[in-house]
C-alpha positions as CSV (number, residue, x, y, z in Angstrom):
1,M,95.9,92.8,140.3
2,A,94.7,89.9,138.2
3,C,94.2,92.1,135.2
4,N,96.4,95.2,134.7
5,L,96.7,95.5,130.9
6,H,96.8,99.0,129.4
7,I,95.9,99.1,125.7
8,S,97.1,101.6,123.1
9,Q,94.5,102.8,120.7
10,A,96.8,102.8,117.7
11,I,97.1,99.8,115.4
12,V,100.2,97.8,116.1
13,P,102.0,96.8,112.8
14,R,101.2,93.1,112.3
15,K,103.6,90.5,111.0
16,D,102.4,88.7,107.9
17,P,102.3,85.1,109.1
18,T,102.5,82.3,106.5
19,L,102.2,78.5,106.7
20,S,105.9,78.5,107.5
21,N,105.0,79.7,111.0
22,M,103.6,76.3,111.8
23,D,105.8,73.5,113.0
24,N,105.2,71.7,109.7
25,P,103.4,72.8,106.5
26,S,101.0,69.9,106.9
27,D,99.9,71.1,110.4
28,L,96.8,72.8,109.0
29,D,95.9,69.6,107.1
30,D,96.2,67.6,110.4
31,L,93.9,70.1,112.1
32,H,91.2,71.0,109.6
33,L,89.2,67.8,109.7
34,R,90.3,66.2,113.0
35,S,86.9,66.1,114.7
36,P,86.1,64.7,118.2
37,S,86.0,61.0,118.2
38,S,82.5,60.6,119.6
39,L,79.1,62.2,118.9
40,R,78.2,61.7,122.5
41,T,81.2,63.6,123.8
42,P,79.9,65.9,126.6
43,S,80.4,69.6,125.9
44,T,82.2,70.0,129.2
45,L,85.1,67.9,127.9
46,K,86.2,70.6,125.6
47,Y,87.6,72.4,128.6
48,A,89.8,69.4,129.7
49,P,93.5,69.5,128.9
50,V,94.4,68.2,125.4
51,N,97.5,67.9,123.4
52,R,99.6,71.1,124.1
53,I,101.1,71.1,120.7
54,K,97.7,71.0,119.0
55,R,96.5,73.8,121.1
56,A,99.5,75.9,120.2
57,R,98.9,75.2,116.5
58,V,95.2,76.2,116.8
59,A,96.2,79.5,118.5
60,R,98.8,80.3,115.9
61,A,96.3,79.5,113.1
62,L,93.7,81.9,114.6
63,G,96.3,84.6,115.1
64,G,97.4,84.3,111.5
65,R,95.6,85.0,108.3
66,L,92.0,83.7,108.1
67,D,89.8,83.6,105.1
68,R,86.2,82.5,104.2
69,V,86.1,78.8,103.5
70,G,82.4,78.1,103.3
71,V,78.9,79.5,103.3
72,L,76.0,77.7,104.8
73,G,72.9,78.7,102.9
74,G,72.0,80.4,99.7
75,E,69.2,82.0,97.7
76,D,67.2,78.9,97.5
77,W,68.3,76.9,100.5
78,G,69.1,77.5,104.2
79,H,67.6,80.2,106.3
80,T,65.3,82.8,104.9
81,G,65.9,85.5,107.5
82,C,68.6,87.0,109.6
83,V,70.6,84.4,111.5
84,N,70.6,85.4,115.2
85,A,71.7,82.2,116.8
86,V,74.9,80.2,116.0
87,N,76.2,77.6,118.5
88,W,78.5,74.6,118.3
89,A,77.2,71.4,120.0
90,Q,78.3,67.9,121.0
91,G,82.0,68.8,121.0
92,G,81.9,70.6,117.7
93,E,80.2,67.8,115.8
94,L,77.1,69.9,115.2
95,L,76.4,73.5,114.4
96,I,73.0,74.8,115.6
97,T,71.6,77.9,113.8
98,S,68.3,79.8,114.0
99,G,66.9,83.3,113.4
100,D,64.1,85.4,112.0
101,D,62.6,82.5,110.0
102,T,61.9,80.8,113.4
103,K,63.4,77.5,112.2
104,I,66.2,75.5,113.7
105,R,68.8,74.1,111.4
106,V,71.3,71.5,112.5
107,W,74.5,71.2,110.4
108,R,77.0,68.4,110.5
109,M,80.5,68.1,109.0
110,D,80.6,65.4,106.4
111,P,84.3,64.2,106.1
112,S,83.4,62.0,103.1
113,R,82.9,65.2,101.0
114,S,86.2,66.7,102.0
115,T,88.9,67.1,99.4
116,G,91.6,66.6,102.0
117,A,95.0,68.1,101.8
118,D,96.6,65.5,99.6
119,T,93.7,65.5,97.2
120,S,93.8,69.3,97.1
121,S,97.5,69.2,96.1
122,S,97.0,66.6,93.4
123,S,93.9,68.0,91.9
124,G,95.3,71.5,92.0
125,A,98.4,70.3,90.0
126,S,96.2,68.7,87.3
127,R,94.0,71.7,86.7
128,S,94.2,73.3,83.3
129,S,96.3,76.5,83.0
130,S,93.1,78.5,82.3
131,V,92.2,78.2,85.9
132,T,94.2,80.5,88.2
133,A,95.8,79.1,91.4
134,D,93.8,81.6,93.4
135,S,90.4,80.4,92.1
136,A,91.4,76.8,92.5
137,E,92.3,77.4,96.1
138,K,88.9,79.1,96.7
139,S,86.9,76.2,95.1
140,L,88.9,73.6,97.1
141,N,88.5,75.5,100.4
142,Q,84.8,75.3,100.0
143,E,85.1,71.5,100.6
144,E,87.7,71.6,103.4
145,Y,84.8,72.1,105.9
146,P,81.9,70.4,104.1
147,F,78.9,71.0,106.4
148,T,75.5,69.7,105.4
149,C,72.1,70.4,107.0
150,Q,70.8,67.3,108.7
151,S,67.6,68.6,110.4
152,V,65.2,71.5,110.1
153,I,62.8,72.0,113.0
154,S,59.8,74.4,112.9
155,T,59.8,76.0,116.3
156,G,56.3,77.4,116.3
157,H,57.6,80.8,117.6
158,T,55.6,83.7,116.4
159,Q,58.6,86.1,116.5
160,N,62.3,86.1,115.9
161,V,64.4,83.4,117.5
162,F,67.3,85.2,119.3
163,N,69.2,82.2,120.7
164,A,69.3,78.4,120.4
165,Q,71.4,76.0,122.5
166,M,71.7,72.2,122.7
167,L,71.7,71.0,126.3
168,P,74.8,69.0,127.4
169,F,74.5,65.2,127.5
170,S,71.4,65.2,125.5
171,T,69.8,65.9,122.1
172,R,67.5,68.6,123.4
173,I,67.6,72.1,121.9
174,V,66.3,75.2,123.7
175,T,65.2,78.3,121.9
176,V,64.2,81.8,123.1
177,S,62.3,84.3,121.1
178,G,60.7,87.7,120.9
179,D,57.4,86.1,121.7
180,R,58.6,85.8,125.3
181,Q,58.5,82.0,125.2
182,V,61.2,79.4,125.9
183,R,60.7,76.2,123.9
184,V,62.4,72.8,124.2
185,F,62.7,70.4,121.3
186,D,63.9,66.8,121.0
187,V,63.9,64.6,118.0
188,G,66.4,62.1,119.3
189,E,69.7,61.0,117.7
190,A,68.3,61.8,114.3
191,V,68.9,65.5,115.1
192,G,72.5,65.2,114.1
193,Q,72.4,62.3,111.6
194,S,69.5,62.2,109.2
195,P,68.3,58.6,108.7
196,T,67.7,59.3,105.0
197,G,71.0,61.0,104.3
198,S,69.2,64.1,103.3
199,E,67.7,67.1,105.1
200,M,64.9,66.0,107.5
201,E,62.1,68.3,108.4
202,Y,60.2,68.2,111.7
203,T,57.0,70.0,112.6
204,T,56.4,71.7,116.0
205,R,54.1,69.0,117.0
206,E,56.7,66.3,116.3
207,S,59.6,68.0,118.0
208,C,58.4,70.4,120.8
209,I,58.4,68.8,124.2
210,R,58.0,71.9,126.5
211,V,56.8,75.5,126.3
212,L,57.7,77.8,129.1
213,R,56.0,81.2,129.5
214,C,57.7,82.5,132.7
215,H,59.1,85.6,131.2
216,T,57.0,88.7,130.5
217,G,59.5,90.4,128.1
218,R,61.3,89.4,125.0
219,T,63.6,86.5,125.9
220,K,67.1,87.0,124.6
221,R,69.8,84.5,125.7
222,I,70.3,81.0,127.1
223,I,73.1,79.7,129.3
224,T,73.5,76.0,129.6
225,E,74.7,74.3,132.7
226,D,76.5,71.0,133.3
227,S,73.2,69.1,133.0
228,P,70.7,68.0,130.4
229,D,67.9,69.5,132.5
230,L,69.0,72.8,133.8
231,F,69.6,76.1,132.0
232,L,69.3,79.8,132.5
233,T,67.5,82.4,130.4
234,V,67.5,86.2,130.4
235,A,64.9,88.6,129.1
236,E,63.9,92.2,128.6
237,D,61.6,91.9,131.7
238,G,64.9,92.3,133.7
239,Q,64.8,88.8,135.0
240,V,67.2,85.8,135.0
241,R,65.4,82.5,135.4
242,Q,66.6,79.0,136.0
243,H,64.6,76.2,134.4
244,D,64.6,72.6,135.5
245,L,63.0,70.2,133.0
246,R,62.7,67.5,135.7
247,T,59.8,69.5,137.2
248,S,56.7,71.0,135.8
249,H,54.5,73.9,136.6
250,S,51.7,75.9,135.1
251,C,52.9,79.3,133.9
252,T,49.3,80.6,133.3
253,S,48.4,80.0,137.0
254,G,51.3,82.1,138.3
255,A,53.1,79.1,139.7
256,C,56.4,79.9,138.0
257,P,59.5,79.5,140.3
258,A,60.9,82.8,141.6
259,P,63.6,84.3,139.3
260,L,67.2,84.3,140.3
261,V,67.6,88.0,139.4
262,T,65.1,90.9,139.0
263,L,66.5,94.2,137.9
264,P,64.5,97.4,137.1
265,H,65.9,97.7,133.5
266,E,65.9,95.5,130.4
267,L,68.5,92.8,130.1
268,S,69.8,91.5,126.8
269,T,72.9,89.4,127.7
270,I,74.2,86.9,130.2
271,A,77.5,85.1,130.6
272,L,78.7,82.2,132.7
273,S,82.0,80.3,132.8
274,P,81.9,76.5,133.3
275,L,84.8,76.9,135.7
276,T,82.8,79.1,138.0
277,P,79.2,78.1,137.4
278,Y,78.1,79.6,140.7
279,Q,78.4,83.1,139.4
280,F,77.2,84.9,136.3
281,V,77.2,88.3,134.7
282,V,74.1,90.1,133.2
283,G,74.0,93.3,131.2
284,G,71.4,95.4,129.4
285,E,70.1,99.0,129.4
286,S,72.3,100.2,132.2
287,P,75.8,101.7,132.5
288,Y,76.8,98.7,134.6
289,A,77.0,94.9,134.3
290,H,76.2,93.0,137.4
291,L,78.0,89.9,138.8
292,F,75.7,87.7,140.8
293,D,76.8,84.8,143.1
294,R,74.5,81.8,143.8
295,R,76.6,80.7,146.8
296,H,74.2,82.4,149.2
297,A,73.6,81.1,152.7
298,G,69.9,81.7,152.6
299,R,69.6,79.6,149.4
300,Y,71.1,76.5,151.0
301,L,69.1,76.9,154.2
302,H,65.9,77.1,152.4
303,A,66.8,74.1,150.3
304,E,67.5,72.1,153.4
305,W,64.2,73.0,154.8
306,G,62.4,72.2,151.6
307,V,61.3,75.8,151.0
308,P,61.9,77.2,147.4
309,P,64.1,80.3,147.6
310,D,62.4,83.6,146.8
311,A,63.9,86.3,144.5
312,D,65.7,88.1,147.4
313,S,67.6,85.0,148.6
314,A,68.4,83.2,145.4
315,T,71.5,85.3,144.4
316,T,73.6,88.2,145.6
317,C,75.0,91.0,143.5
318,V,78.7,91.1,144.6
319,R,80.3,93.3,142.0
320,R,79.4,95.8,139.2
321,F,81.5,96.3,136.1
322,G,81.5,99.8,134.7
323,R,83.5,102.5,132.9
324,R,84.9,105.8,134.1
325,S,83.2,107.8,131.4
326,R,80.9,107.5,128.4
327,A,82.2,107.5,124.9
328,K,82.0,110.6,122.7
329,G,78.5,110.8,121.2
330,E,77.1,108.3,123.7
331,R,73.9,109.9,125.2
332,K,73.3,109.9,128.9
333,G,70.5,107.5,129.9
334,Y,71.0,105.4,126.7
335,E,73.9,103.3,127.9
336,H,73.5,99.7,126.8
337,I,75.6,96.6,127.2
338,T,74.9,94.4,124.2
339,G,77.2,91.4,124.8
340,A,78.9,89.7,127.6
341,Q,81.3,86.7,127.8
342,M,83.2,85.0,130.6
343,S,86.4,83.1,129.9
344,A,86.0,79.3,129.7
345,W,89.8,79.0,130.1
346,N,90.4,80.8,133.4
347,G,86.9,81.5,134.7
348,H,87.6,85.1,135.9
349,E,88.0,87.3,132.8
350,V,84.9,89.1,131.5
351,L,84.2,90.8,128.2
352,L,81.6,93.5,127.8
353,S,80.5,95.1,124.6
354,Y,79.0,98.6,124.9
355,H,76.6,100.2,122.5
356,S,78.4,103.2,120.9
357,D,81.7,102.3,122.5
358,G,84.3,99.5,122.5
359,V,84.8,96.1,124.1
360,F,86.1,96.1,127.6
361,L,88.0,93.4,129.5
362,Y,87.5,92.9,133.3
363,S,88.5,90.4,135.9
364,T,86.3,89.2,138.8
365,R,89.6,88.9,140.8
366,D,90.3,92.6,140.6
367,E,89.6,94.7,143.6
368,P,87.1,97.5,143.1
369,E,88.7,101.0,143.0
370,I,87.7,103.9,145.1
371,F,86.0,106.6,143.0
372,E,87.3,110.1,143.3
373,D,84.9,112.8,142.4
374,K,87.2,115.3,140.7
375,Q,84.3,117.6,139.8
376,G,83.2,118.3,143.4
377,P,79.7,118.4,144.6
378,H,77.0,119.0,142.0
379,S,74.3,121.5,142.8
380,I,72.1,120.6,139.8
381,L,70.2,117.3,139.8
382,T,70.7,115.1,136.7
383,P,67.6,114.6,134.6
384,N,65.8,111.3,134.6
385,A,67.2,108.7,132.2
386,K,65.3,108.4,129.0
387,R,64.2,105.0,127.7
388,R,65.5,104.3,124.2
389,R,62.6,101.9,123.5
390,L,59.9,103.6,121.4
391,S,56.7,104.0,123.4
392,T,53.4,102.5,122.2
393,T,51.4,103.1,125.4
394,K,48.8,105.2,123.5
395,S,48.0,102.3,121.2
396,P,44.5,100.7,121.6
397,S,46.1,97.2,122.2
398,S,47.5,98.4,125.5
399,H,43.9,98.3,126.8
400,G,43.2,94.8,125.3
401,E,41.5,96.1,122.2
402,P,42.3,94.6,118.8
403,L,44.5,96.6,116.4
404,T,43.0,98.0,113.2
405,D,44.7,99.4,110.1
406,P,44.2,103.0,111.2
407,D,45.6,102.1,114.6
408,V,48.8,100.8,113.1
409,E,49.1,103.9,110.9
410,M,48.8,106.0,114.1
411,I,51.5,103.9,115.8
412,V,53.8,104.4,112.8
413,E,53.1,108.1,112.7
414,D,53.8,108.5,116.4
415,Q,57.0,106.6,116.3
416,L,58.2,108.5,113.2
417,E,57.4,111.8,114.9
418,S,59.3,110.7,118.0
419,L,62.2,109.2,115.9
420,F,62.8,112.3,113.8
421,A,62.3,114.7,116.7
422,D,65.0,112.9,118.6
423,N,67.1,113.0,115.4
424,V,66.8,116.8,115.1
425,M,67.9,117.2,118.7
426,D,70.8,114.8,118.2
427,D,71.9,116.8,115.2
428,I,71.9,120.0,117.3
429,D,73.8,118.2,120.1
430,D,76.3,116.9,117.6
431,Q,76.8,120.3,116.1
432,S,77.3,121.7,119.6
433,Q,79.8,119.0,120.3
434,E,81.7,119.8,117.2
435,D,81.8,123.5,118.1
436,D,83.0,122.6,121.6
437,E,85.9,120.7,120.1
438,D,87.4,124.0,118.9
439,G,88.5,124.9,122.4
440,D,90.4,123.0,125.1
441,D,88.2,124.4,127.9
442,E,85.1,123.0,126.2
443,D,86.8,119.6,125.8
444,D,87.6,119.5,129.5
445,E,84.0,120.3,130.3
446,D,82.6,117.7,127.9
447,E,84.9,115.1,129.5
448,G,83.6,116.0,132.9
449,D,80.0,115.6,131.7
450,R,80.7,112.1,130.5
451,L,82.2,110.9,133.8
452,F,80.3,108.2,135.7
453,T,79.9,108.0,139.5
454,P,79.2,104.7,141.2
455,E,75.8,106.1,142.2
456,D,74.7,106.8,138.6
457,A,71.3,105.3,137.7
458,D,71.7,101.9,139.2
459,S,69.6,99.7,141.5
460,H,72.7,98.3,143.3
461,R,74.5,101.6,144.2
462,A,76.1,100.1,147.3
463,V,77.8,97.4,145.4
464,P,81.5,98.1,144.6
465,V,82.5,98.8,141.0
466,V,85.3,97.1,139.1
467,Y,86.8,99.1,136.3
468,P,88.3,97.6,133.0
469,C,91.9,96.7,132.5
470,A,91.8,96.8,128.7
471,R,89.7,98.4,125.9
472,F,89.5,97.2,122.3
473,T,88.3,99.6,119.6
474,G,88.0,100.0,115.9
475,H,84.6,98.4,115.3
476,C,81.2,100.1,115.4
477,N,78.4,98.9,117.6
478,I,75.3,101.0,117.0
479,E,72.7,99.4,114.8
480,T,72.0,96.0,116.4
481,V,72.6,94.0,119.6
482,K,76.0,92.4,119.1
483,D,77.7,89.6,121.0
484,V,81.3,89.5,122.0
485,N,83.5,86.5,122.4
486,F,86.9,85.0,123.1
487,L,88.8,83.0,120.5
488,G,91.6,80.4,120.9
489,P,92.1,77.4,123.0
490,H,93.3,79.6,125.9
491,D,91.1,82.6,125.0
492,E,94.1,84.3,123.5
493,F,92.0,86.6,121.3
494,V,89.0,88.9,121.5
495,T,86.5,89.3,118.7
496,S,83.4,91.4,117.9
497,G,81.2,92.1,115.0
498,S,80.7,95.5,113.5
499,D,78.0,97.6,111.7
500,D,80.2,97.8,108.6
501,G,79.8,94.1,107.9
502,N,83.2,93.1,109.3
503,F,84.4,91.4,112.4
504,F,87.5,92.3,114.3
505,I,90.1,90.1,116.1
506,W,92.4,91.5,118.7
507,R,95.2,89.8,120.6
508,K,94.1,89.9,124.3
509,S,97.5,90.2,125.9
510,T,98.7,93.2,123.9
511,G,95.6,94.8,122.4
512,E,97.1,94.3,118.9
513,L,94.5,94.3,116.1
514,V,95.2,91.0,114.4
515,D,92.8,91.2,111.5
516,I,89.5,92.7,110.0
517,L,87.4,90.2,108.0
518,E,84.3,90.7,106.0
519,G,81.6,88.5,107.5
520,D,78.4,89.9,106.3
521,Q,77.0,92.2,103.6
522,H,75.5,94.4,106.3
523,V,76.2,93.8,110.0
524,V,78.0,91.0,111.9
525,N,76.3,90.1,115.2
526,V,77.5,86.6,116.2
527,I,81.0,85.0,116.1
528,E,81.5,81.5,117.5
529,S,84.7,79.5,117.4
530,H,84.8,75.8,117.1
531,P,85.9,74.1,120.4
532,H,88.8,72.2,118.8
533,L,89.5,73.4,115.3
534,P,90.7,76.8,113.9
535,L,87.3,77.3,112.5
536,V,85.0,80.3,113.1
537,A,81.3,80.6,112.3
538,V,79.9,84.1,111.7
539,S,76.4,85.4,111.1
540,G,74.5,88.7,111.0
541,I,71.8,90.3,108.9
542,D,72.4,88.0,105.9
543,T,70.5,84.7,105.6
544,T,73.7,82.7,105.5
545,V,76.4,81.6,108.0
546,K,80.0,82.1,106.9
547,L,82.9,79.9,107.9
548,F,86.4,81.2,108.4
549,A,89.6,79.1,108.7
550,P,93.3,79.6,108.0
551,A,94.0,80.9,104.5
552,R,96.0,78.7,102.1
553,G,96.8,81.7,99.9
554,V,96.2,85.4,99.7
555,P,93.0,85.9,101.8
556,S,90.1,87.3,99.8
557,F,87.9,88.5,102.7
558,S,90.6,90.2,104.8
559,R,90.2,94.0,105.0
560,W,93.5,94.5,106.8
561,N,94.9,96.7,104.0
562,N,92.1,99.2,104.7
563,A,92.3,99.0,108.5
564,E,93.0,102.7,109.1
565,T,90.2,103.8,106.9
566,I,87.8,101.3,108.4
567,K,88.7,102.4,112.0
568,K,88.3,106.0,111.1
569,N,84.9,105.5,109.5
570,N,83.7,103.4,112.5
571,A,84.9,106.0,115.0
572,Q,82.9,108.7,113.2
573,A,79.8,106.4,113.1
574,S,80.1,105.7,116.8
575,R,80.3,109.4,117.6
576,T,77.2,110.0,115.6
577,G,75.4,107.5,117.7
578,L,71.7,106.9,117.5
579,S,71.1,110.1,115.5
580,G,72.9,108.6,112.5
581,N,70.4,105.8,112.3
582,A,67.2,107.7,111.5
583,E,67.1,106.7,107.9
584,L,67.8,103.0,108.9
585,Q,65.1,103.0,111.5
586,F,62.6,104.6,109.0
587,A,63.4,101.9,106.5
588,H,62.8,99.2,109.2
589,L,59.4,100.8,110.0
590,V,58.3,100.8,106.4
591,L,59.5,97.2,105.8
592,N,57.6,96.0,108.9
593,Y,54.5,98.1,108.2
594,G,53.1,95.6,105.6
595,Q,54.0,92.7,107.8
596,A,52.1,94.2,110.7
597,L,49.1,94.9,108.6
598,R,49.0,91.3,107.4
599,G,49.3,90.1,111.0
600,I,46.3,92.2,112.0
601,R,44.2,90.8,109.2
602,D,45.3,87.3,110.4
603,G,44.4,88.2,114.0
604,G,47.9,89.0,115.2
605,G,46.8,91.7,117.6
606,E,49.4,92.9,120.0
607,Q,52.1,90.7,118.5
608,S,51.7,92.7,115.2
609,E,52.2,95.9,117.2
610,T,55.4,94.6,118.7
611,Q,56.8,93.8,115.2
612,L,56.8,97.5,114.4
613,T,59.7,98.1,116.8
614,Q,61.3,94.7,116.8
615,C,64.0,95.3,114.2
616,I,64.9,98.7,115.7
617,N,65.4,97.4,119.2
618,Q,66.9,94.0,118.2
């Protein structure tokens, strides 16, 4: 077995690492500003072998104590909405961010503003006694990673930007959004180095070079390939599409190339490893993630004959990744994979983050297991799976008619009625579940009800299922669509955001919980590690991006001392599931009600209707 780790659910006592763990006390100083030598370094080079000692130092630093060392943005600068997209580009020289304000911001580290280790020591020694050592370290840490915004690009998207990526070997930036569009921008070398030395703003007309409307659902994620022209996108229409900027077509005339994948359920995440670019994993509103392989004989034969491949011959689903049972409180028919990641270090490990459950580790090299139905044959058919998405089929806009103020009020009332009706039923179910926990027989029955079979609600029932070899828990994944990621030069760590505003770091090999860090005032959704430095960028509901790096003193944003309480609270919230979010969803509806009305008055039409449910389903 390529992956046979069994994880204990309890927290393993953690050693308290200090700088003495490093080979030399100055190791962190050697690391913290040692950037790649060239702005034009291809992104694929980050996977090439580098100095083994430096890799070991970065891994030890990430496994030790981290603390917040910088904040990108503030009340009067930076993004003005949730930051949904955070990605490192050009070998870590640039940081690309975007979100609800539909603007792209390109940040660059400015070493000239760094205090440096030696400067830090000397300035810290000369400070007056009225300033504590702790506050001095905090103020100095703010300048250890001095990022400045170089470019601001107005995308022209009419809804939230969910992902933004810079294509390798180029300065092109691709975005995907809730308006179903894929947009490509290019402002040249100035994107990472402002010619004026200050923040440069670019309009949509100045920067946008391509608009693709191939998807019919909200477009969620981008995967770059080893090319400045090719990339993949995934959307809630259940499709994965490959885009080639070297060719053009008219989306309005129905001439879009056939998708690589079409599934009968919404998709929200996709993962691909640069070591195995011929296969990728997709996940969404299904109990299973699907592994597709592009090394299909029909694909190459069609290419040799000059015939574009159709949807059935472009890829093959070769494996499914699933669980043996649902989590407690997870409702049948509402299973949802919110995040997926494939290892860039070994190419075969896969992380999946499940709504209302934990993070699971799989391997594409593992053989599928034979499912044994311990419950015997079932004489009662299971009910049809419910769709979590709130229905608006009764709205006038579904027939092409413009929305009016009373129409929006009707939509809100219908959604609130459905929302709270479900909430009442959930409360009844939760109470019943609590009553069942009083007896062992009822527990056994509940466990049986939560078991999966390979034939459960899936369009690829004949495809073998690979089960996880590790499970990481402690966080809570209910309120938003959260990514999951590896950390470390050898992917030694696993990390995920949480509804409590923290992000969790586990050691992959043992399952040990390494740390819990506060990354947002509300919810952490995205965590991206720098390709070379022990530096982590974190974003969520806040309008800012937080930077975390090895602590030089007592960490101020670590919540390790409250780990047991945090885990207990998150476990309770996860068991509550969707029913515990009625108040939150109601608040989202009220907040977006006024925005939808303004959109109607401005001629927003159907887009305004979509905004009513966008925050809930994001």
